[in-house]
LOMARVO-116234 format. One record per residue (C-alpha): residue in one letter; x, y, z. Coordinates in steps of 0.001 Angstrom, whole numbers, padded with zeros to 6 digits, always signed. Layout:
N
aXYZ;...
END
This chain:
445
m-187467+046609-106364;k-190115+045891-103751;l-189237+043779-100713;p-191806+041023-101472;t-190162+040602-104882;i-186743+040188-103232;f-188264+037697-100814;s-189828+035682-103670;l-186566+035587-105603;t-184651+034493-102496;v-187043+031628-101819;f-186959+030593-105482;v-183147+030492-105590;l-182942+028518-102340;l-185491+025970-103477;l-183868+025716-106904;g-180521+024841-105384;f-181986+021976-103358;t-184267+020467-105969;i-182212+020441-109164;t-179877+017480-109503;p-177363+016860-112292;a-178048+014254-114919;d-174794+012562-113869;a-173705+012007-117482;y-170308+013139-116186;d-169135+010857-113389;p-166536+012579-111164;l-165268+009204-109925;d-164826+007877-113477;p-164450+011006-115633;n-163264+009133-118735;g-165706+006234-118518;n-167773+005376-121599;i-168824+002543-123878;t-167290+002668-127347;i-168738+000724-130285;k-166230+000160-133079;w-167036-001026-136616;d-164143-002485-138616;i-164794-003349-142269;t-162503-006275-143021;q-163763-007343-146449;w-165735-005982-149421;t-168448-008160-150992;a-170373-007971-154272;d-172948-005557-152795;g-171544-004542-149432;y-169058-005468-146756;v-168149-007759-143853;a-167516-005952-140554;t-166523-006849-137018;v-168484-004854-134446;t-166849-004600-131013;i-168375-003105-127860;f-165699-001869-125426;n-166667-001041-121844;f-164179+001639-120796;q-165948+002225-117461;q-164061+001299-114317;y-166997-000013-112296;r-170217+000257-114308;h-171006-003017-116067;i-173823-004534-118121;q-175587-007329-116279;a-178124-009912-117411;p-180223-009864-119569;g-177459-007964-121364;w-176997-005254-123956;t-179297-004385-126852;l-177791-002388-129732;g-179788-000522-132355;w-179203+001904-135232;t-180823+003270-138401;w-179369+002524-141817;a-178421+005558-143925;k-179588+003914-147184;k-181474+000700-147988;e-179005-001718-146412;v-179884-005257-145379;i-178087-007722-143133;w-177279-010899-145034;n-175789-012772-142113;m-174530-012426-138538;v-172150-014506-136423;g-172035-014121-132647;a-175241-012069-132453;q-178696-011833-134004;t-181422-009309-134702;t-184647-009564-132742;d-186866-009082-135834;q-186240-010086-139447;g-188537-007449-140897;d-190167-007550-144345;c-187908-009444-146788;s-190686-010340-149248;k-188997-008615-152206;f-186065-011044-152083;k-186153-014311-154040;g-183848-017217-153287;n-181401-015989-150666;i-183317-014330-147822;p-181427-011779-145683;h-181065-012183-141954;c-182756-008807-141430;c-184392-006252-143732;r-185418-003663-141140;k-184415-000038-141544;d-183751+000087-137793;p-182431-003325-136705;t-182082-004296-133049;v-179215-006634-132200;v-178669-008844-129139;d-175843-011123-128109;l-176145-014906-128367;l-176452-017022-125251;p-173729-019172-123676;g-173673-022652-125181;t-174057-021405-128769;p-172470-023888-131259;y-168849-023034-132026;n-169505-022533-135735;q-171838-019637-134799;q-169356-017907-132509;v-166635-015289-132824;a-164176-014112-130186;n-165754-012278-127210;c-169322-013223-128117;c-172089-015302-126696;r-172251-014243-123048;g-175895-013271-123159;g-174982-009606-123495;v-173190-009456-120147;i-170124-007188-120187;n-167987-006761-117095;s-166304-003577-115924;m-162647-002877-116622;v-161616-003275-112985;q-163555-006445-112161;d-162569-008465-115242;p-160829-006684-118151;s-160931-009838-120309;a-164752-009856-120132;s-165216-006109-120683;v-165520-006595-124463;s-168274-008052-126660;s-168059-008681-130439;f-170014-009985-133400;l-169617-010315-137181;i-172062-008724-139604;v-172430-009097-143385;v-174151-006026-144887;g-175617-005725-148399;s-176995-002911-150606;s-174599-000538-148875;g-171840+000384-151302;t-168510-001321-151822;s-165906+001347-151111;n-164972+003946-148500;k-166666+006605-150631;t-169982+004830-151187;v-170545+003359-147709;k-172706+005604-145526;l-172354+005382-141752;p-175409+004178-139786;k-177006+006798-137553;n-179257+007115-134465;y-177392+004537-132406;t-179086+003293-129236;l-177721+001111-126438;n-179841-000451-123718;a-177923-002138-120947;p-180413-003702-120309;g-182688-000693-119820;p-182255+002994-120778;g-179514+005249-119465;y-176974+005422-122289;t-176896+008204-124865;c-174870+007519-128023;g-173247+010151-130179;p-172948+010071-133974;a-170649+007615-135735;k-167249+009112-136552;k-164664+007732-138939;g-161354+006918-137332;k-157939+005522-138067;p-158276+001973-139463;s-157749-000651-136759;e-154739-002920-136896;f-154764-006673-136346;f-151958-009140-135721;t-151848-012843-136502;a-151625-015334-133640;d-147852-015632-134013;g-147487-011828-134114;r-145507-011893-137362;r-148092-010331-139695;r-150094-007123-139312;t-153246-006281-141266;r-155520-003245-141246;a-159246-002699-141455;l-160470-001278-144750;m-162603+001265-142939;t-163268+002037-139248;w-165779+004158-137390;n-166533+004630-133693;v-169605+005453-131632;t-169276+006703-128037;c-172069+006144-125495;t-172196+007769-122053;y-174335+006880-119046;s-176728+009095-117113;q-178336+007834-113929;f-181149+010349-114385;l-182006+008904-117803;a-181808+005349-116494;q-184320+005973-113735;r-185919+009152-112456;t-185695+008003-108831;p-182649+006708-106914;t-181974+002970-106896;c-180129+002589-103599;c-179700+004197-100204;v-177351+004085-097221;s-178069+003528-093516;l-175576+004110-090692;s-174807+002899-087174;s-171888+002783-084743;f-170698+001061-081567;y-170612+004367-079674;n-174260+005281-080236;d-177396+003156-079974;t-179069+005125-082739;i-179431+003374-086104;v-179839+006003-088781;p-182107+004530-091472;c-182289+005446-095118;p-184222+008691-095590;t-187963+008128-095832;c-189291+007792-099396;t-185755+007844-100837;c-186736+005778-103878;g-190502+006238-103647;c-193335+006064-101155;q-195727+003276-100335;n-198995+004117-102069;n-201336+001220-102706;i-204162+003618-103600;t-202717+005401-106643;n-199969+002853-107347;p-201195-000581-106226;g-198681-003387-106235;s-195695-001062-105930;c-194360-003169-103085;v-195107-006389-101270;m-194510-007515-097710;g-191980-010277-097202;d-194512-012485-095397;s-197353-011853-097843;p-199130-015002-099091;y-199325-013340-102532;l-195550-012840-102854;a-194943-015694-105321;s-197823-014679-107582;a-196749-011025-107511;v-193226-011910-108633;a-194496-014243-111380;s-197040-011725-112673;g-194275-009403-113834;g-193349-011652-116752;k-189935-012782-117927;n-188839-009474-119451;n-190193-007127-116796;y-187259-005255-115250;n-189350-002925-113100;p-188353-003620-109504;l-190837-005273-107185;v-189493-004238-103811;q-190223-005246-100265;c-192350-002649-098499;t-190007-000416-096515;s-189902+003202-095447;h-187298+003977-098129;m-188671+001724-100939;c-185218+001243-102479;p-184243-001945-104315;v-180854-001984-102566;r-179643-000741-099180;i-176023-000457-098041;h-175466-000379-094286;w-172218+001080-092911;h-171547+000108-089288;v-168571+001446-087330;k-167961-001773-085424;l-164839-001586-083245;n-162147+000800-082093;y-158608-000387-081347;k-155533+001498-080275;e-154068+001767-083768;y-156938+000463-085920;w-160695+000698-086370;r-163131-001697-088046;v-166194-001213-090273;k-168831-003723-091326;i-170596-003259-094682;t-173839-005081-095485;v-175526-004928-098890;t-179190-005997-098823;n-181348-006641-101862;f-185029-005692-101450;n-185881-006377-105098;y-187786-009644-105635;r-187274-009565-109417;m-183504-009143-109666;n-180431-011179-108876;y-177486-008791-109144;t-174703-010617-110954;q-171154-009282-110597;w-172326-006451-108347;n-169889-003842-107056;l-169592-000936-104650;v-167581+002257-104946;v-166951+003908-101586;q-165314+007245-100886;h-163699+007795-097477;p-160441+009575-096536;n-159076+006580-094589;f-158907+004261-097610;d-155273+005293-098008;n-154651+003232-094849;l-156857+000209-095523;t-155095-002731-093843;q-157334-005717-094534;i-160663-006572-096143;f-162596-009787-095597;s-164606-011749-098219;f-164661-008894-100792;n-162266-007985-103581;y-160718-004531-103404;k-159046-002091-105764;s-158049+001471-105133;l-159406+004075-107537;s-157663+007411-107940;p-159971+009792-109798;y-158100+012770-108335;g-154510+011774-109036;p-152417+010996-105950;l-155369+011344-103567;n-156309+007781-102525;d-159729+008029-100914;t-161893+005937-103259;a-162191+002145-103302;m-164031-000346-105458;l-165369-003468-103712;w-166938-006536-105282;g-167708-010153-104497;v-165385-013137-104677;k-166101-015288-107738;y-168289-018331-107032;y-168626-017242-103386;n-170534-013988-103064;d-170358-012343-106522;l-174109-012979-106908;l-176446-010867-104776;m-179598-012952-104610;a-183116-011513-104879;a-184880-010251-101771;g-185233-012887-099100;p-183120-014733-096522;l-180181-015036-098958;g-180494-011539-100407;n-177488-009970-098707;v-173689-009949-098731;q-171374-008502-096108;s-167755-007816-095333;e-165531-006097-092787;l-162797-003535-093384;l-159869-002896-091071;f-158335+000589-091236;q-155119+001829-089676;k-155491+005145-087916;d-153741+008231-089152;l-153510+010204-085912;s-153254+013471-087793;t-156741+013067-089277;f-158570+010252-087457;t-161575+011133-085311;f-165029+009834-084497;k-166362+013373-084148;q-168830+015021-086533;g-169458+011872-088566;w-165891+011576-089887;a-166046+007752-089713;f-168903+007557-092221;p-168547+007456-096022;r-168656+010563-098183;r-170201+008765-101160;i-171312+005232-102097;y-172189+003820-105526;f-173901+000499-106143;n-173408-000875-109683;g-172432+002614-110786;d-175484+004415-109376;n-175053+007044-106681;c-176784+006012-103436;v-178608+008464-101184;l-177026+009020-097757;p-178795+010354-094662;s-178433+014003-093785;p-175189+014692-091848;d-177325+016209-089093;n-178695+012740-088388;y-175394+010864-088199;p-174683+008973-084957;w-172840+011335-082619;l-170388+010631-079815;p-172084+010441-076389;n-170298+013580-075165;s-171455+015583-078191;s-174528+017381-076972;p-177197+018005-079603;h-177288+021630-078457;r-173666+022067-079521;r-174177+020838-083064;a-173775+023196-085965;f-176914+024662-087424;s-178474+022488-090127;i-179165+023773-093613;f-182882+023722-092802;q-182313+025857-089698;i-180281+028376-091696;i-182980+028657-094351;t-185723+028960-091709;t-183820+031717-089897;a-183228+033608-093150;l-186891+033407-094146;a-188018+034556-090713;f-185663+037536-090982;l-187080+038499-094387;l-190672+038058-093189;s-190043+040446-090316;f-189278+043205-092859;m-192466+042549-094817;w-194651+043568-091912;i-192759+046754-091058;
END
């Protein structure tokens, strides 16, 4: 093999390793997380069945925020929906062939949404009517479920004649979830309020949906900046993390905070436009998390976390952070945030979930003077591992609302004053540059 060919392959492999990113359908911090949709047939009718549909959020920290979930599927035969309680379809479809009783929906591919809070009680079922908002298991397990009742016709009236719907889709509220096929399962069991009688569903099937950040949005949605008391340098989010300012090819992609056209730009998006309208910054991310190493005591050290919203079109309800740092096993106190330890790797306690206090700071307002929340964390030092050297005091990973945020390069972390830049380890870029220069020298021999 000729040397130029070896050189080309080397460059290709190096570039491939730094450009390909996983789809993140598997989350290493929540390996068993998913959304499961369960159908329980509880009654047969003259031409179909009555079923309770329940959406379970089995994800520890990823939730569904306003405007809520949208569930869709395709009927296997010529089914219609006679009635629904606790939810509704967005389009009735063509029901012109029916005389007298008109179905709720005649579409082959219905789309269902939750009802809004304040719905009359005679139109509700348990765990419905929250506008499609479903909380995560850690933040509020009681609100991590959503249900509705559906009456289906022209479907068959037994376990042998009913065909399972297919092509399930779940938007929460946008794309990101991929749903597998419906699979029959063991019939669910139900108990009466007094717990003295048990009944079973006549037929049960489940659909599992998993999340991929890459499918949800091709660019990152958040970034991290760093600073410390021992260095005047503030390390910003990497430039163009979530996009670049380009008013020539992409006009209106961002707006300055003091622009006289700000109000009209926000209003022009429409009520159902979820595309972020961000403040013009070097990183262009809707959300930035700033980690500041604030103080150093004899036996403790303190960190300040600030979450800033740069998106003018989104209030983040029930937001949360997931932070990975080795000193979380010695977290002593946290101020103005809720905290729960996560242990994705068994006994290793280095991952924490943080979220706002209800009615105080659980709502991250849209970009502007009120568009930030902050807290401080007090850690006890473990003298066997604690150090400020080589960026140890900074987080290994941060998620915002379940999406992985982009951190600066470790080469740019704030360093201790006595750490000379000339003594730093070679960066990845320097290693690649040196290797390429070495290969080029052989090409000209």
